[in-house]
Every structure is written in C-alpha cells, then in structure tokens.
Short mmCIF file of the C-alpha atoms (twelve columns), coordinates in Angstrom:
data_MODEL
# 
_entry.id   MODEL 
# 
loop_
_atom_site.group_PDB 
_atom_site.id 
_atom_site.type_symbol 
_atom_site.label_atom_id 
_atom_site.label_alt_id 
_atom_site.label_comp_id 
_atom_site.label_asym_id 
_atom_site.label_seq_id 
_atom_site.Cartn_x 
_atom_site.Cartn_y 
_atom_site.Cartn_z 
_atom_site.pdbx_PDB_model_num 
ATOM 1   C CA . MET A 1   -58.831 -131.816 95.349  1 
ATOM 2   C CA . LYS A 2   -58.518 -128.333 96.995  1 
ATOM 3   C CA . GLU A 3   -61.859 -127.212 99.036  1 
ATOM 4   C CA . ASN A 4   -61.248 -123.441 98.133  1 
ATOM 5   C CA . LEU A 5   -61.373 -124.451 94.413  1 
ATOM 6   C CA . VAL A 6   -64.874 -124.431 92.310  1 
ATOM 7   C CA . PHE A 7   -65.958 -124.758 88.875  1 
ATOM 8   C CA . VAL A 8   -68.172 -122.636 86.979  1 
ATOM 9   C CA . THR A 9   -69.572 -122.701 83.406  1 
ATOM 10  C CA . GLY A 10  -71.010 -120.235 81.248  1 
ATOM 11  C CA . TYR A 11  -73.119 -121.123 77.970  1 
ATOM 12  C CA . ALA A 12  -73.854 -118.552 74.927  1 
ATOM 13  C CA . LYS A 13  -75.488 -119.107 71.565  1 
ATOM 14  C CA . LEU A 14  -72.729 -119.299 68.713  1 
ATOM 15  C CA . PRO A 15  -72.938 -116.935 65.519  1 
ATOM 16  C CA . GLN A 16  -74.341 -119.009 62.331  1 
ATOM 17  C CA . GLY A 17  -71.456 -119.757 59.609  1 
ATOM 18  C CA . ILE A 18  -68.490 -120.765 62.010  1 
ATOM 19  C CA . THR A 19  -67.433 -124.226 62.087  1 
ATOM 20  C CA . ALA A 20  -67.776 -124.153 66.100  1 
ATOM 21  C CA . ALA A 21  -71.563 -123.921 65.278  1 
ATOM 22  C CA . GLU A 22  -71.899 -126.466 62.753  1 
ATOM 23  C CA . LEU A 23  -70.820 -128.906 65.531  1 
ATOM 24  C CA . TYR A 24  -72.827 -127.222 68.481  1 
ATOM 25  C CA . SER A 25  -75.008 -124.609 68.901  1 
ATOM 26  C CA . VAL A 26  -73.660 -122.735 71.968  1 
ATOM 27  C CA . ILE A 27  -70.275 -122.543 73.423  1 
ATOM 28  C CA . VAL A 28  -69.419 -123.822 76.645  1 
ATOM 29  C CA . VAL A 29  -66.641 -121.976 79.053  1 
ATOM 30  C CA . GLY A 30  -65.878 -123.859 82.138  1 
ATOM 31  C CA . VAL A 31  -63.282 -122.007 84.693  1 
ATOM 32  C CA . ILE A 32  -61.615 -123.161 88.115  1 
ATOM 33  C CA . VAL A 33  -61.447 -120.404 90.183  1 
ATOM 34  C CA . ASP A 34  -59.759 -120.118 93.534  1 
ATOM 35  C CA . LYS A 35  -62.295 -118.719 96.102  1 
ATOM 36  C CA . ASP A 36  -59.632 -117.339 98.247  1 
ATOM 37  C CA . SER A 37  -58.571 -114.936 95.682  1 
ATOM 38  C CA . SER A 38  -61.163 -115.120 93.266  1 
ATOM 39  C CA . ILE A 39  -58.225 -115.870 90.645  1 
ATOM 40  C CA . ILE A 40  -59.032 -118.166 87.582  1 
ATOM 41  C CA . LYS A 41  -56.824 -121.158 87.627  1 
ATOM 42  C CA . ASP A 42  -57.782 -123.239 84.839  1 
ATOM 43  C CA . VAL A 43  -59.964 -122.455 81.402  1 
ATOM 44  C CA . ASP A 44  -61.505 -124.830 78.798  1 
ATOM 45  C CA . CYS A 45  -64.006 -124.037 76.117  1 
ATOM 46  C CA . SER A 46  -65.719 -125.663 73.286  1 
ATOM 47  C CA . LEU A 47  -63.737 -123.771 70.598  1 
ATOM 48  C CA . VAL A 48  -62.962 -126.094 67.830  1 
ATOM 49  C CA . THR A 49  -59.223 -125.621 67.364  1 
ATOM 50  C CA . SER A 50  -56.698 -126.411 70.088  1 
ATOM 51  C CA . VAL A 51  -54.825 -122.995 69.366  1 
ATOM 52  C CA . ALA A 52  -57.955 -120.935 70.405  1 
ATOM 53  C CA . ARG A 53  -58.671 -122.688 73.359  1 
ATOM 54  C CA . SER A 54  -55.347 -122.522 74.398  1 
ATOM 55  C CA . PHE A 55  -55.067 -119.008 73.649  1 
ATOM 56  C CA . VAL A 56  -58.337 -118.373 75.500  1 
ATOM 57  C CA . LYS A 57  -56.777 -120.076 78.350  1 
ATOM 58  C CA . ASP A 58  -53.637 -118.547 78.256  1 
ATOM 59  C CA . LEU A 59  -54.928 -115.076 78.228  1 
ATOM 60  C CA . TYR A 60  -57.347 -115.784 81.590  1 
ATOM 61  C CA . VAL A 61  -55.305 -117.849 83.685  1 
ATOM 62  C CA . GLY A 62  -53.754 -115.677 86.553  1 
ATOM 63  C CA . GLN A 63  -56.706 -112.937 86.277  1 
ATOM 64  C CA . SER A 64  -59.627 -111.776 88.475  1 
ATOM 65  C CA . ILE A 65  -63.101 -113.668 87.821  1 
ATOM 66  C CA . LEU A 66  -64.357 -110.647 89.478  1 
ATOM 67  C CA . ASP A 67  -62.791 -107.998 87.014  1 
ATOM 68  C CA . TYR A 68  -65.161 -108.440 84.404  1 
ATOM 69  C CA . PRO A 69  -64.071 -105.080 82.485  1 
ATOM 70  C CA . LYS A 70  -60.720 -106.376 82.314  1 
ATOM 71  C CA . LEU A 71  -61.368 -109.991 81.044  1 
ATOM 72  C CA . ALA A 72  -63.856 -108.212 78.410  1 
ATOM 73  C CA . ASP A 73  -60.799 -105.604 77.515  1 
ATOM 74  C CA . LEU A 74  -58.315 -108.547 77.209  1 
ATOM 75  C CA . LEU A 75  -60.581 -110.772 74.726  1 
ATOM 76  C CA . ASN A 76  -61.411 -107.238 72.855  1 
ATOM 77  C CA . SER A 77  -58.255 -106.679 72.243  1 
ATOM 78  C CA . CYS A 78  -56.785 -109.763 71.458  1 
ATOM 79  C CA . TYR A 79  -59.431 -112.286 70.355  1 
ATOM 80  C CA . HIS A 80  -60.300 -111.663 66.841  1 
ATOM 81  C CA . GLY A 81  -62.113 -114.768 66.238  1 
ATOM 82  C CA . SER A 82  -65.996 -115.072 65.023  1 
ATOM 83  C CA . ALA A 83  -66.651 -116.219 68.547  1 
ATOM 84  C CA . ARG A 84  -65.982 -113.520 70.353  1 
ATOM 85  C CA . LYS A 85  -69.302 -112.241 71.349  1 
ATOM 86  C CA . ALA A 86  -70.375 -115.767 72.587  1 
ATOM 87  C CA . LEU A 87  -67.556 -115.798 74.844  1 
ATOM 88  C CA . LEU A 88  -67.807 -112.511 76.215  1 
ATOM 89  C CA . SER A 89  -71.072 -113.502 77.011  1 
ATOM 90  C CA . ALA A 90  -70.225 -116.965 78.470  1 
ATOM 91  C CA . PHE A 91  -67.682 -115.124 80.598  1 
ATOM 92  C CA . LYS A 92  -70.096 -112.494 81.766  1 
ATOM 93  C CA . ILE A 93  -72.368 -115.363 82.802  1 
ATOM 94  C CA . ILE A 94  -69.580 -117.225 84.813  1 
ATOM 95  C CA . ASN A 95  -68.732 -113.699 86.365  1 
ATOM 96  C CA . GLU A 96  -72.577 -113.376 87.603  1 
ATOM 97  C CA . LYS A 97  -72.693 -116.973 88.948  1 
ATOM 98  C CA . TYR A 98  -69.363 -116.403 90.812  1 
ATOM 99  C CA . LYS A 99  -70.557 -113.534 92.289  1 
ATOM 100 C CA . ASN A 100 -73.938 -115.396 93.438  1 
ATOM 101 C CA . LEU A 101 -71.744 -117.985 95.035  1 
ATOM 102 C CA . LEU A 102 -69.805 -115.874 96.793  1 
ATOM 103 C CA . GLU A 103 -73.162 -114.106 98.177  1 
ATOM 104 C CA . GLN A 104 -74.507 -117.424 99.254  1 
ATOM 105 C CA . ASP A 105 -71.615 -118.427 101.039 1 
ATOM 106 C CA . GLU A 106 -71.661 -115.100 103.047 1 
ATOM 107 C CA . MET A 107 -74.904 -116.115 104.136 1 
# 
C-alpha cells in the first residue's frame, strides 16, 4: 500500500421514495486520494445499481478532490438521478475532511 494514498468517506441523507432510501437511510461515498496530487484514484458509493456506481466512479476518477466546484458542476450536468443532492453533500463532506487532513499534516 502506498503511504501517499488516503481513504476518505462522506455520508448524506437520501431522499424518501427512491430505491436506495428503501435499503439505506444514507448514502456513503468513499474515495481514495493521492495526497501528493490530491487526485481521486478510486470512488465507490452505496447507490443501488452497478451502472450508477460505475458512472459516479468514471465521472470522478482523475479529478482533484480539492476542486469541489468542478466536482459539483460535473455531477449537476451529467447525473440526473434522484440521489444527486445526497451525492453532492457527501462529496462536500469529503472535500472538507480532506482539506482538514492536509492542514493537520502541515502542523
């Protein structure tokens, strides 16, 4: 395992009435980030369908975790599923956690 990789998670409440909410009350998103470049290396989430999980992964792998506005724009323009707001919230939490991690490392 490379020591420059970190795993960061974010959780957000899912909207009522969608399949994922029937199975889980929250969505979880996990990302592996290269701390040297802040580039997302892998993504997984608790969306129900494999095509949705794959789509989110393909959308974000290779992007900078530090550029939340770009991550949000990508999702808003390409993902039209009911869990979009929850995904945005989870990625915002991940972005904040990652920034805090970087600040701690600088101390």
